[in-house]
N, C-alpha and C positions, 0 to 999 in steps of 0.2 A: 324664554329669549336665549338664543345664541349668542354667544359671544364668543369668537374666535381669535385667538392667538397665535400667528403665523410664528412656527417654531425657530425660526431665524432672528424675531426679536431677542429669543434667550442667550442664541450663538453670538450677536452682535458683538455685544460687550466684553465678552471674552475673547473673541477673534481680533478685537481691536486692542485689549489689555495687550495680547501678543506679540501682534503685527504692527502696532505702532512703533512709530522712530521718531526722536528727538533730531531734528537735522540743525547743525552746527555749521555755521559756517565759517569760513578761512580764507585766505588771500596770501598768493606768492609774489615776493617783489622779483622785478624784472631784471635782467643785467641792463648793467648802462653801457655802452662802447667807448671805449678811452680814445681822446679827441689826438689825432696826428697832423700837425699844422707844420707842412713844408716851406711855408712862406716866412717864417722866422726861423732865426737861428738858434736852433734849442740843442748845438751841440752835434759831436760826432762818435762820442764816449758812450758803451753801451751801457744798459745798467748791471747791477749785481743778478747772480742769479738766486731765482727762489729755493728757498732752502727751509729744513724743519718740517717737512710736510707729514700731515696726518689726515687720515680720510673717516668719515664717517656716513654710514650706509643707512638710511630708511625705506623701508618696503611698505608697497600697498597692504591695507587688511581689510576683513570684513568687519559689517555692523558687530557692535559689542551688546550684549546680554547683559543688562543690570538689574536691578530688583523688580519684581512683578512682571519679570519677563520683557520689558521693554526694551526695544533694540534703539540704541543709538548710533547715529550715523555722521558723516560730516562730508562736506564736497570736495575735502582733499584724502580722503580714502583709499583712493584709488592711485593716487600721487608718489610715485616713488623720487627718491632724491638722493644726490651723492655731496656730501660738503667735504671740500679740499680746504684744510687750514694750515697757512704756510707765515713763515716769517717775511714780511713786506722786503722788496729788494730796495737796493736805493742807486741815485742817479746823480752827476753834478749838476744837472741842469732841472730837471724835472720832479717836483715836489712827489713824495710817496705817493701822499694818496689821489695824485693824477696818473700814475704808472698805470699802464694797461698788462694784462695777463693775455696768453694765448696759450691753450690747452690742445698738445698734439698725439693724436692717437699713434702709439708705436706697435702694439700688438694686439689681438683678439677684437670683439666687438661688442661695443656696450651695450644695454637692453634700449636704447633709445634709436639704434642703428648703426650703420657702418665709420658714421661720421662724427667728432667731439666737437669742434669748432675751429673756423678759422680767423673770425672775429677778436680782437683784442677786447677784453673787457676790465671795468674798475671790479675789485673785489669791496664784498662790504664785509669792512671791518678789517678781518683779516682772513674772510673767507670767499673760496668761490663755490658754486652752486649750478648744480644741473637737476633737471626733472626731467620725469616723463610719464607718461600713463601707463600704471604698473595693475590696473584694475583693482578693484574693491573686493576683494579676494583673501583667503587664507592659502591660496594655490600658487604660489609665486615661482618661476623658472629661475636656473642659476645663471650667472653671466662670470664673464674673467678677461678682463682684458687690461695693459697697459696704458698710460700716458707721460708725458712729458709735461713742463710747464717751462715757456719763455716770459721774460720781463719785457715790456714795450715801453720806450721811452717818447717824448712828444714828439723828436725828430725821425720817430719809427725807426730806431736802432733797437736790436734784441738784443737779448742777453746770451750767456750760454745755456744750454737747456739744463734743467735742474735733473736730480737722479731719478732713474725709472720708478713712476709709480704703480705698482700694481694694485688693482680694484678687485674684489673679486666677492659672490656672496651665494652660497650654497643652494641657494633657492629655500621654497617650502611645498611639502606634498601633506597635506591633513588628513588625505586619503589614510596614509601608512604611520599616522600618529601611535604612539605606543604608551603616550603619558596621560592619555584622557581627553588631551586636547584636539578634536578633530574637527570636523567642518561644523560651522554654527549651523546646524538645523535645528527645528522643534524638537526637542527632546520625548521620551517615552510617556514621563508625566504629563506632559503638554498635550499631547494626543489622547492620553487616557480620559484627562478632562475634558478636552472638547466632545470626545466619544460619549462621555456623561452628559455631558448640555445639551446634546442631542437626543438622547434616550429620555431625560428630564422633561426636555418641551414636547417630545410626541404624545408623551403621556399625559401632560397639561391639555395639549390641543386637543386629544381624546375624551378630557372629563368635560370640557365645556364644549364641545360638540353633541354630547350625551347629554347635556343639560337642558 
């Protein structure tokens, strides 16, 4: 009696081990537009200008390889983000938590296009955030642009602009890495293991075929 074992039955668990991914879900909070009500007397004095602004940039990343060669990915891996933290403005009529903030492009081009936003939005805590599709890999283009921020009260009065905020990132080119952190592709060890599994499977198949 001949028992035939297709060689892919041996390769399958190996391939699953090294190509399997653990998906991690994530979510991004959307912006909330500021409410401007011209039917109510909300005053004519503009808010104070935003100040003490700092920037934090996060780029898209490729899947991470953990123990046993498992690749771990998230639905947010391809999302780039820029966070602007600032001291809230003040107004004589509008509470600080209801003040809107409008970001105005002064120079350069943001990674998501030529415009930033013409809509005044509420801050999340003390932060304004921008997100864009940055691709889920480790090869990222550089960008360099400058914005200012104005505060907007419930009457539509706008503050003086903040100081200019230059936002830039040098990008990443994993193909030119010299520190050993290149593109996340199967290593030589993994490829060697797959080749060995293939040869073993063919040998097993030959034994059972001649039985």
